[in-house]
C-alpha positions in Angstrom: -25.2 -33.2 66.0 -26.7 -36.7 65.3 -30.0 -37.9 63.5 -29.5 -42.5 63.3 -32.1 -43.6 61.7 -35.9 -43.4 61.0 -37.4 -42.9 64.6 -35.2 -40.2 66.0 -36.1 -38.4 62.8 -39.7 -38.5 63.6 -39.3 -38.0 67.1 -37.3 -34.9 65.7 -40.2 -33.9 63.6 -43.2 -34.6 65.8 -41.3 -32.6 69.0 -41.2 -29.8 66.3 -44.5 -29.6 65.6 -45.5 -29.2 69.2 -44.3 -25.6 69.0 -47.1 -23.4 68.6 -45.9 -21.1 65.5 -42.4 -21.1 63.7 -39.5 -19.6 65.4 -36.3 -18.2 64.5 -34.8 -21.3 63.8 -37.6 -23.4 62.6 -39.1 -23.3 58.8 -41.9 -25.2 58.2 -42.1 -25.3 54.0 -44.8 -27.5 51.4 -42.5 -28.1 47.5 -40.4 -24.9 47.2 -37.3 -26.4 46.3 -35.7 -23.7 44.7 -32.0 -24.2 45.5 -31.0 -20.5 46.3 -33.9 -20.1 48.5 -32.8 -23.3 50.8 -28.7 -22.0 50.3 -30.1 -18.8 52.2 -32.3 -21.2 54.6 -29.7 -23.4 55.8 -27.8 -20.0 56.7 -30.8 -18.2 58.2 -31.4 -21.1 60.3 -27.9 -22.0 61.2 -27.5 -18.2 62.1 -30.5 -18.1 64.7 -30.1 -21.9 66.2 -26.9 -20.2 67.5 -28.4 -17.0 69.2 -31.1 -19.0 70.3 -29.2 -21.7 72.4 -30.2 -24.2 70.3 -28.4 -27.4 69.0 -29.4 -27.3 65.5 -32.1 -25.9 63.0 -34.4 -27.6 60.6 -36.3 -27.1 57.9 -39.4 -29.5 57.0 -41.2 -30.0 53.5 -44.6 -31.8 53.5 -46.3 -29.6 57.5 -48.2 -26.6 56.9 -46.4 -23.6 58.0 -50.0 -22.1 59.6 -51.8 -25.8 60.3 -49.6 -28.0 61.2 -51.3 -30.0 59.6 -49.3 -33.1 57.9 -49.6 -32.7 53.9 -46.7 -34.6 52.4 -43.8 -33.1 50.1 -43.1 -34.0 46.1 -39.1 -32.4 47.1 -37.0 -34.9 47.2 -33.8 -34.0 48.1 -31.6 -37.5 46.8 -33.0 -36.2 43.3 -32.7 -32.9 43.1 -30.1 -31.4 41.0 -28.9 -28.2 40.4 -27.1 -28.1 37.0 -25.2 -30.9 36.8 -24.6 -31.1 39.8 -26.7 -33.2 43.2 -28.5 -30.5 45.4 -26.7 -31.4 47.7 -23.6 -30.9 46.6 -24.1 -27.8 45.1 -25.2 -25.9 49.1 -21.6 -27.5 50.4 -19.5 -26.1 47.7 -21.3 -22.2 48.4 -21.8 -22.8 52.3 -19.1 -21.1 54.3 -17.4 -21.4 56.8 -18.5 -25.4 56.2 -20.8 -26.7 59.1 -22.9 -30.5 58.9 -26.6 -30.5 57.5 -28.6 -33.0 56.6 -31.4 -33.3 54.7 -33.9 -37.0 55.8 -37.1 -38.7 54.2 -39.6 -40.1 55.6 -43.4 -41.6 55.7 -46.0 -39.9 57.7 -49.7 -41.0 57.8 -48.7 -42.3 54.0 -47.3 -38.8 53.0 -43.7 -38.0 52.4 -42.1 -36.2 54.9 -38.5 -34.3 54.2 -36.4 -32.5 57.5 -33.3 -30.5 57.5 -30.7 -30.7 60.1 -28.8 -27.8 60.0 -25.6 -27.4 62.6 -25.4 -23.8 64.4 -22.9 -21.8 63.3 -19.8 -21.8 65.5 -17.3 -19.1 65.3 -18.2 -17.2 62.3 -21.8 -16.4 61.0 -22.7 -18.7 58.0 -23.3 -17.2 54.8 -24.1 -18.4 51.5 -23.1 -16.8 48.6 -21.1 -15.1 51.0 -24.0 -13.1 52.2 -25.0 -14.2 55.7 -28.9 -14.1 56.6 -30.5 -14.6 59.9 -34.4 -15.2 61.1 -36.4 -11.8 62.3 -39.6 -13.7 64.0 -40.5 -16.3 60.7 -39.0 -13.8 58.4 -35.4 -14.4 57.1 -33.3 -11.1 56.4 -29.7 -10.5 55.3 -27.7 -9.9 58.6 -26.8 -6.9 57.6 -29.8 -5.1 56.7 -30.4 -6.1 61.3 -28.1 -5.0 63.1 -29.5 -5.7 66.9 -29.9 -9.7 65.7 -25.5 -9.4 64.2 -24.8 -8.2 67.4 -26.8 -10.5 69.5 -25.3 -13.6 66.6 -21.5 -12.5 68.0 -22.0 -12.4 71.1 -23.6 -15.8 71.2 -20.6 -17.1 69.0 -18.3 -15.8 71.3 -20.1 -18.4 74.4 -19.1 -22.0 74.6 -22.0 -24.0 76.1 -21.3 -25.5 79.5 -21.9 -29.1 77.8 -18.9 -29.3 75.3 -16.9 -27.6 77.5 -14.1 -30.9 78.2 -14.3 -32.1 82.0 -11.9 -34.7 81.7 -9.4 -35.2 79.1 -5.8 -37.8 78.1 -8.3 -40.7 78.6 -8.1 -44.2 76.8 -11.0 -46.2 76.1 -10.8 -48.3 79.3 -11.0 -45.2 81.3 -14.1 -43.9 80.0 -15.8 -46.6 80.4 -14.6 -46.6 84.2 -15.6 -43.4 84.8 -19.0 -43.9 82.3 -22.1 -46.0 83.1 -22.1 -47.5 79.9 -24.4 -49.7 80.0 -27.4 -47.1 81.0 -27.0 -45.2 78.2 -27.8 -48.3 75.6 -30.5 -49.2 78.1 -32.1 -45.6 78.3 -32.2 -45.6 74.6 -33.8 -48.8 73.9 -30.4 -49.6 71.9 -29.2 -53.6 71.9 -25.1 -53.0 73.8 -22.2 -53.0 70.6 -19.6 -55.8 71.3 -16.5 -53.9 71.2 -15.5 -50.3 73.0 -14.2 -49.4 70.0 -18.0 -48.9 69.1 -19.3 -47.7 72.1 -16.6 -44.7 72.4 -18.1 -43.9 68.8 -21.4 -43.5 69.7 -20.9 -41.4 72.2 -18.6 -39.0 69.7 -21.1 -38.6 68.0 -24.0 -37.9 70.4 -21.4 -35.3 72.3 -20.3 -37.5 75.4 -16.8 -38.2 74.5 -14.6 -36.3 72.1 -11.6 -36.6 70.2 -8.7 -34.7 72.4 -4.9 -33.9 71.2 -4.6 -38.0 69.9 -6.6 -38.9 73.0 -10.3 -38.8 73.9 -11.9 -36.4 76.7 -15.3 -36.4 77.9 -17.6 -33.7 78.0 -19.3 -32.1 80.9 -22.2 -33.3 79.0 -21.3 -36.9 78.9 -19.9 -36.7 82.8 -23.1 -34.3 84.1 -25.7 -37.0 82.6 -23.7 -40.9 82.9 -20.9 -40.2 85.6 -21.0 -43.5 88.1 -19.5 -40.4 90.3 -20.0 -36.6 90.2 -16.5 -36.4 92.4 -14.3 -37.7 90.2 -14.8 -34.8 88.5 -13.6 -32.0 89.4 -15.3 -29.0 88.2 -19.0 -30.7 88.9 -17.9 -31.9 92.7 -21.2 -29.7 93.7 -23.1 -30.2 91.1 -24.7 -33.8 92.5 -28.8 -33.1 93.8 -29.2 -32.8 97.2 -32.8 -34.3 98.4 -33.1 -32.8 102.2 -36.6 -33.4 104.8 -37.0 -30.9 107.7 -38.8 -32.2 110.8 -40.6 -28.8 111.0 -42.0 -26.2 109.0 -38.4 -24.3 109.5 -34.6 -24.9 108.1 -34.0 -25.5 111.8 -33.6 -29.1 111.9 -32.6 -31.6 109.3 -34.5 -34.7 109.2 -32.7 -36.9 107.0 -30.3 -35.3 103.5 -29.5 -37.5 100.8 -26.9 -36.3 98.0 -27.0 -38.0 94.6 -23.4 -38.4 93.0 -24.0 -40.5 90.4 -25.1 -38.5 86.5 -28.4 -37.5 86.3 -30.0 -39.6 83.7 -28.1 -42.6 85.6 -30.1 -41.4 89.4 -33.1 -39.3 87.8 -35.8 -42.0 88.1 -33.8 -42.9 91.7 -33.9 -39.8 92.9 -38.0 -39.1 92.2 -38.8 -42.9 93.9 -36.6 -41.4 96.8 -38.6 -38.4 97.1 -41.6 -40.6 96.5 -40.8 -42.5 98.9 -40.7 -39.8 102.1 -43.9 -37.7 101.1 -46.3 -38.3 103.2 -49.7 -39.6 102.6 -53.4 -38.4 102.5 -56.1 -40.8 103.8 -59.1 -41.0 101.6 -62.4 -42.5 102.8 -63.8 -43.5 99.5 -68.2 -45.0 100.6 -67.0 -47.2 103.3 -63.1 -48.3 102.6 -60.0 -45.7 103.4 -57.6 -45.6 100.3 -54.1 -43.5 100.6 -53.2 -41.2 98.4 -49.9 -39.3 97.9 -49.8 -35.9 99.3 -48.5 -34.6 95.7 -48.7 -35.8 92.3 -46.2 -37.8 90.7 -46.3 -35.7 87.7 -45.6 -32.8 89.0 -42.5 -34.6 91.1 -41.3 -35.7 87.8 -41.3 -32.4 85.9 -40.4 -30.0 88.6 -37.1 -32.2 89.6 -36.1 -32.3 85.3 -37.2 -28.9 85.0 -34.8 -27.6 88.0 -32.0 -30.2 86.2 -32.3 -28.5 82.9 -32.4 -25.2 83.6 -29.7 -24.6 86.8 -27.2 -22.3 85.5 -24.3 -25.1 85.8 -21.3 -22.0 85.3 -22.5 -20.6 89.3 -19.6 -22.4 91.6 -20.2 -24.2 94.7 -24.1 -24.4 94.3 -26.0 -27.5 92.7 -29.9 -28.6 92.5 -31.8 -28.6 96.0 -34.9 -30.3 96.6 -36.6 -29.7 100.0 -39.1 -31.6 102.2 -41.5 -30.0 104.5 -44.2 -31.1 106.0 -46.7 -28.6 104.7 -44.4 -27.6 101.3 -42.0 -29.2 98.8 -39.7 -26.7 97.4 -37.2 -26.8 94.1 -34.5 -24.6 93.6 -31.5 -24.8 90.8 -29.1 -21.9 90.3 -29.7 -19.2 88.3 -32.1 -16.4 87.5 -35.1 -18.0 85.0 -34.8 -16.8 81.0 -38.5 -16.6 81.0 -40.3 -14.2 83.7 -41.9 -17.1 86.3 -45.6 -15.2 85.0 -45.1 -16.3 81.5 -44.2 -20.0 82.7 -46.9 -21.4 82.0 -47.4 -20.6 77.9 -44.0 -19.0 76.9 -41.6 -21.0 74.7 -39.3 -22.8 76.7 -35.9 -21.3 76.9 -33.2 -23.6 78.5 -29.2 -22.4 79.6 -28.4 -26.1 78.3 -30.2 -27.3 75.5 -27.9 -30.4 74.7 -29.2 -31.9 78.0 -32.8 -31.0 77.9 -32.9 -32.3 74.5 -31.2 -35.9 76.2 -33.9 -35.5 79.3 -36.5 -35.4 76.3 -34.8 -38.6 74.1 -34.9 -40.6 76.7 -39.0 -39.2 78.0 -37.3 -38.3 81.6 -38.9 -34.8 81.1 -42.1 -33.5 78.3 -41.2 -32.9 74.9 -41.7 -29.2 74.7 -39.2 -29.5 77.8 -41.1 -27.0 79.7 -44.3 -29.0 81.3 -45.0 -26.6 83.7 -48.8 -27.0 82.2 -48.7 -30.5 83.6 -48.2 -30.3 86.9 -50.5 -26.9 86.9 -53.0 -29.6 86.1 -52.0 -32.2 88.6 -52.6 -29.7 91.0 -55.4 -28.0 89.9 -56.6 -32.5 90.4 -55.4 -32.8 94.0 -57.0 -30.0 94.9 -53.9 -28.6 96.3 -53.5 -24.4 96.4 -51.6 -23.4 93.2 -47.6 -23.4 93.0 -45.2 -20.5 94.1 -42.7 -19.8 91.3 -40.1 -17.3 92.3 -36.7 -16.1 92.1 -34.0 -15.0 93.7 -30.6 -12.9 93.2 -29.1 -15.9 91.7 -31.8 -19.0 92.1 -34.9 -19.9 90.7 -37.4 -21.7 93.2 -40.9 -23.8 92.8 -42.9 -24.6 95.2 -45.0 -27.2 95.8 -48.0 -26.6 98.7 -49.8 -29.0 101.0 -53.2 -29.8 101.1 -55.2 -26.4 101.9 -59.0 -26.0 102.9 -60.1 -23.0 101.0 -61.0 -21.0 103.8 -57.3 -20.7 105.4 -55.9 -19.7 101.8 -54.1 -16.1 102.0 -55.8 -13.8 99.5 -52.4 -14.4 96.8 -52.7 -18.2 97.2 -56.3 -17.7 95.9 -55.1 -14.7 93.3 -52.4 -17.7 92.5 -54.6 -20.3 91.9 -57.3 -18.3 89.6 -54.1 -16.7 87.1 -52.8 -20.0 86.4 -56.3 -21.4 85.4 -56.6 -18.6 83.6 -53.6 -19.3 82.0 -54.5 -23.2 81.1 -58.0 -22.9 80.0 -56.1 -19.8 77.0 -53.4 -22.3 76.5 -55.8 -25.0 75.8 -58.0 -22.8 73.2 -60.4 -22.6 76.1 -61.6 -19.1 78.8 -61.9 -19.3 82.1 -64.9 -19.0 83.9 -67.1 -18.3 87.1 -67.8 -21.8 86.5 -64.3 -23.3 86.1 -63.1 -21.8 88.6 -65.4 -23.2 90.7 -64.8 -26.5 89.8 -61.1 -25.6 90.2 -61.8 -24.5 94.0 -64.2 -28.0 94.3 -66.7 -24.7 95.4 -70.6 -25.6 95.6 -72.4 -24.1 92.5 -74.9 -22.6 95.6 -71.8 -20.5 96.9 -70.8 -18.7 93.6 -70.0 -15.9 95.4 -66.6 -17.4 97.1 -65.2 -17.1 93.7 -67.0 -13.8 92.0 -64.9 -12.7 94.9 -61.3 -14.1 94.0 -62.5 -13.0 90.2 -63.0 -9.8 91.5 -59.6 -9.8 93.7 -57.5 -11.1 90.6 -59.0 -8.7 88.4 -57.9 -6.1 90.9 -54.4 -7.5 90.8 -54.8 -6.9 86.5 -53.6 -10.7 87.0 -56.7 -12.0 84.9 -59.2 -9.2 81.8 -62.3 -9.8 81.0 -62.9 -11.2 77.5 -65.9 -8.8 77.0 -67.9 -6.5 79.2 -70.3 -6.3 77.3 -71.5 -9.8 78.4 -73.4 -9.9 82.2 -71.2 -10.8 85.1 -73.5 -13.9 85.4 -71.9 -15.3 81.7 -68.6 -13.2 81.7 -65.3 -15.2 80.9 -62.0 -14.2 82.3 -58.1 -13.8 80.5 -54.4 -13.9 81.3 -53.3 -9.6 81.0 -51.0 -10.7 78.5 -53.2 -11.7 76.2 -55.4 -8.8 76.8 
């Protein structure tokens, strides 16, 4: 856990504001400065961060917890005291086991905002004044009063994140600089390259890429998977390189081209996206008297789905990796592991990641969307390109997302139309809007005189129980529709 400067603090606060509600690991306050209350929240948010697989818990002062508006705060932690002790020292003395937590003050829109970053519990529940607390929804409770949460916490405490497992140890500083692309790290974060290798290693240690181990250095899985010059140098990561395969036809019978990206994900990500974009087919569009070549698929969808496949993969599945397969009529993104949320809730549910540290770094360097999902961007982009709706599916041990090439409405199967209708309805709902016959007609680029075609699609989606009528008292022509989960 590390925040180096004001830029990082502002980034964290802006990211926390993107969540629709307070979560079990985020708390917003105005001016509540009661020391005991703060101590209890440190315990609760630390324990809840562990249950939710987060790299930190957060408490923010100066934010309205309902509107998320920045209202400012009179709380200045460096000036607060409990008795004769400074607040931070007093809290440290009563928190056990000892964890890292830090207060940061920043100014946003000329208003004072305070961020408290709290390390997750490790090995044992975090207690304040010998009492452990937990969050249940947006409420703080004593851990002993919530047996199910206590059970979840102990299960989570027994797990070691993949990112923190050692990938290679017994190394010198020179060894590390030979196998990790340290220049790419500083380039991505827009930081000056330190003048000495010792400062480079120290920076890596602070970011969890390297740690001191048995008197020497060790590279963590996080460091290797992000910045390895060659993943084959790491025994347990050899099969984690990303594969891109192009096929001659719509089957897997004959491979046209295959490329394996053996560098770390942060090093090779832009090259992967560029490579895919270069080999994807294009459409030729006639605008007035000119012909214009347009990509078959939106680049934003390629970027987000590639990043999602990387972030959400199950690294503990051996012998398999992220695979991107390109066919003349579709492109498939497959990653090891089944998703932590249902596929039909990808668009609206708060994202969950097995690899929170990896996801956090990708967000820091703007590789993926802030909240870690990006599915809304994919759906928006496919609608604008008038493509069939993406398909999300799972198998016994994998997750797959399929983007389809352009297809006329008359050539789409019934299930394709229902899926497009459902995702359009979800997209409208999360944008604080509601789907109508007119909005779906626009999504499919159907002429106004062909309203009956859209009505048929809506009827099929209703019968499939993917959507519901918002208000049944309204006449058919003016009806609005919501996703099944919003009923």
